[in-house]
Each structure stands twice: as structure tokens, then as C-alpha cells.
NUNU-552637 format. One record per residue (C-alpha): residue number from 1; x, y, z; residue in three letters. Coordinates in nm, 4 decimals, padded with zeros to 6 digits. Example, Ala and Ser with C-alpha at 12.3 -4.5 7.8 and 13.67 -1.06 7.14 Angstrom:
<rec><n>1</n><x>01.2300</x><y>-00.4500</y><z>00.7800</z><res>Ala</res></rec>
<rec><n>2</n><x>01.3670</x><y>-00.1060</y><z>00.7140</z><res>Ser</res></rec>
//
This chain:
<rec><n>1</n><x>08.0733</x><y>-03.6280</y><z>-18.2763</z><res>Val</res></rec>
<rec><n>2</n><x>07.7358</x><y>-03.4617</y><z>-18.2390</z><res>Gln</res></rec>
<rec><n>3</n><x>07.4998</x><y>-03.5928</y><z>-17.9767</z><res>Ile</res></rec>
<rec><n>4</n><x>07.1318</x><y>-03.5282</y><z>-18.0275</z><res>Gly</res></rec>
<rec><n>5</n><x>06.9544</x><y>-03.4139</y><z>-18.3379</z><res>Thr</res></rec>
<rec><n>6</n><x>07.1049</x><y>-03.0679</y><z>-18.3650</z><res>Gly</res></rec>
<rec><n>7</n><x>06.7571</x><y>-02.9207</y><z>-18.3667</z><res>Glu</res></rec>
<rec><n>8</n><x>06.7129</x><y>-02.5632</y><z>-18.2568</z><res>Arg</res></rec>
<rec><n>9</n><x>06.5093</x><y>-02.6848</y><z>-17.9579</z><res>Ser</res></rec>
<rec><n>10</n><x>06.8251</x><y>-02.8495</y><z>-17.8202</z><res>Glu</res></rec>
<rec><n>11</n><x>07.0174</x><y>-02.5250</y><z>-17.7902</z><res>Lys</res></rec>
<rec><n>12</n><x>07.2373</x><y>-02.4820</y><z>-17.4864</z><res>Ile</res></rec>
<rec><n>13</n><x>07.2717</x><y>-02.1074</y><z>-17.4691</z><res>Arg</res></rec>
<rec><n>14</n><x>07.1209</x><y>-01.7979</y><z>-17.6332</z><res>Thr</res></rec>
<rec><n>15</n><x>07.3063</x><y>-01.4693</y><z>-17.6742</z><res>Tyr</res></rec>
<rec><n>16</n><x>07.0832</x><y>-01.1655</y><z>-17.7275</z><res>Asn</res></rec>
<rec><n>17</n><x>07.3072</x><y>-00.8714</y><z>-17.8164</z><res>Phe</res></rec>
<rec><n>18</n><x>07.0454</x><y>-00.5918</y><z>-17.8263</z><res>Pro</res></rec>
<rec><n>19</n><x>06.9323</x><y>-00.6812</y><z>-17.4723</z><res>Glu</res></rec>
<rec><n>20</n><x>07.2850</x><y>-00.7748</y><z>-17.3536</z><res>Arg</res></rec>
<rec><n>21</n><x>07.1281</x><y>-01.1000</y><z>-17.2317</z><res>Arg</res></rec>
<rec><n>22</n><x>07.2641</x><y>-01.4533</y><z>-17.2065</z><res>Val</res></rec>
<rec><n>23</n><x>07.0370</x><y>-01.7473</y><z>-17.1274</z><res>Thr</res></rec>
<rec><n>24</n><x>07.1646</x><y>-02.0948</y><z>-17.0467</z><res>Asp</res></rec>
<rec><n>25</n><x>06.8715</x><y>-02.3207</y><z>-17.1300</z><res>His</res></rec>
<rec><n>26</n><x>07.0122</x><y>-02.6249</y><z>-16.9490</z><res>Arg</res></rec>
<rec><n>27</n><x>06.9605</x><y>-02.4647</y><z>-16.6072</z><res>Ile</res></rec>
<rec><n>28</n><x>06.7083</x><y>-02.1937</y><z>-16.6991</z><res>Asn</res></rec>
<rec><n>29</n><x>06.9569</x><y>-01.9173</y><z>-16.6082</z><res>Phe</res></rec>
<rec><n>30</n><x>06.9392</x><y>-01.5674</y><z>-16.7584</z><res>Thr</res></rec>
<rec><n>31</n><x>07.1767</x><y>-01.2788</y><z>-16.6968</z><res>Ile</res></rec>
<rec><n>32</n><x>07.2030</x><y>-00.9323</y><z>-16.8516</z><res>Tyr</res></rec>
<rec><n>33</n><x>07.5839</x><y>-00.9068</y><z>-16.8509</z><res>Arg</res></rec>
<rec><n>34</n><x>07.6775</x><y>-01.0124</y><z>-17.2038</z><res>Leu</res></rec>
<rec><n>35</n><x>07.9625</x><y>-00.7598</y><z>-17.2366</z><res>Asn</res></rec>
<rec><n>36</n><x>08.1375</x><y>-00.8964</y><z>-16.9278</z><res>Glu</res></rec>
<rec><n>37</n><x>08.1049</x><y>-01.2516</y><z>-17.0558</z><res>Ile</res></rec>
<rec><n>38</n><x>08.2488</x><y>-01.1563</y><z>-17.3948</z><res>Leu</res></rec>
<rec><n>39</n><x>08.5401</x><y>-00.9871</y><z>-17.2165</z><res>Glu</res></rec>
<rec><n>40</n><x>08.6267</x><y>-01.3227</y><z>-17.0599</z><res>Gly</res></rec>
<rec><n>41</n><x>08.4457</x><y>-01.3206</y><z>-16.7260</z><res>Asn</res></rec>
<rec><n>42</n><x>08.3138</x><y>-01.6722</y><z>-16.7775</z><res>Leu</res></rec>
<rec><n>43</n><x>08.2674</x><y>-01.7339</y><z>-16.4062</z><res>Asp</res></rec>
<rec><n>44</n><x>07.9351</x><y>-01.5553</y><z>-16.4483</z><res>Ile</res></rec>
<rec><n>45</n><x>07.8195</x><y>-01.8609</y><z>-16.6459</z><res>Leu</res></rec>
<rec><n>46</n><x>08.0332</x><y>-02.1351</y><z>-16.4938</z><res>Val</res></rec>
<rec><n>47</n><x>07.9440</x><y>-02.0756</y><z>-16.1280</z><res>Asp</res></rec>
<rec><n>48</n><x>07.5672</x><y>-02.1321</y><z>-16.1742</z><res>Pro</res></rec>
<rec><n>49</n><x>07.6438</x><y>-02.4485</y><z>-16.3747</z><res>Leu</res></rec>
<rec><n>50</n><x>07.8641</x><y>-02.5778</y><z>-16.0925</z><res>Lys</res></rec>
<rec><n>51</n><x>07.5948</x><y>-02.5025</y><z>-15.8333</z><res>Arg</res></rec>
<rec><n>52</n><x>07.3337</x><y>-02.6884</y><z>-16.0363</z><res>Glu</res></rec>
<rec><n>53</n><x>07.5648</x><y>-02.9877</y><z>-16.0790</z><res>Glu</res></rec>
<rec><n>54</n><x>07.6314</x><y>-03.0032</y><z>-15.7031</z><res>Lys</res></rec>
<rec><n>55</n><x>07.2581</x><y>-02.9790</y><z>-15.6379</z><res>Lys</res></rec>
<rec><n>56</n><x>07.1931</x><y>-03.2756</y><z>-15.8684</z><res>Lys</res></rec>
<rec><n>57</n><x>07.4632</x><y>-03.4801</y><z>-15.6969</z><res>Ile</res></rec>
<rec><n>58</n><x>07.3183</x><y>-03.4068</y><z>-15.3520</z><res>Tyr</res></rec>
<rec><n>59</n><x>06.9684</x><y>-03.4928</y><z>-15.4704</z><res>Glu</res></rec>
<rec><n>60</n><x>07.0911</x><y>-03.8203</y><z>-15.6196</z><res>Ala</res></rec>
<rec><n>61</n><x>07.2477</x><y>-03.9110</y><z>-15.2851</z><res>Lys</res></rec>
<rec><n>62</n><x>06.9328</x><y>-03.8128</y><z>-15.0984</z><res>Gly</res></rec>
<rec><n>63</n><x>07.1043</x><y>-03.5227</y><z>-14.9218</z><res>Leu</res></rec>
<rec><n>64</n><x>06.8952</x><y>-03.2381</y><z>-15.0593</z><res>Ala</res></rec>
//
């Protein structure tokens, strides 16, 4: 099941191989460590997502 329109403007992540750059558009996070990510070091991407999620939870509870 696809949620959303599938338009290019709804992209989640961009991989730029010439610049070795990965951008996660959901949290406006860019890192120049594409090779490490492709080798399986996904914590580079997952950790910032977790931090952002915790931040949203704290803000929703009025703790931020």
C-alpha cells in the first residue's frame, strides 16, 4: 500500500554517489558517509531519526 501521491517532492532520502552524500528529507539531515552506509553502518541514519522522534515526543508532552 502506497501512502501519499508518490510524487518526487515526497521523497524520503536522496543518495548522491559522486558527492558520497545522503540526505534524509524528513529530518533535514545530510551526511557525507555514503560508503559506510552502503557497507551496513545504518546507525549513521537511524540514530538521528531516533533523536528526532524523541524530540517530537517530548515536545508533544510539553517537556521540551
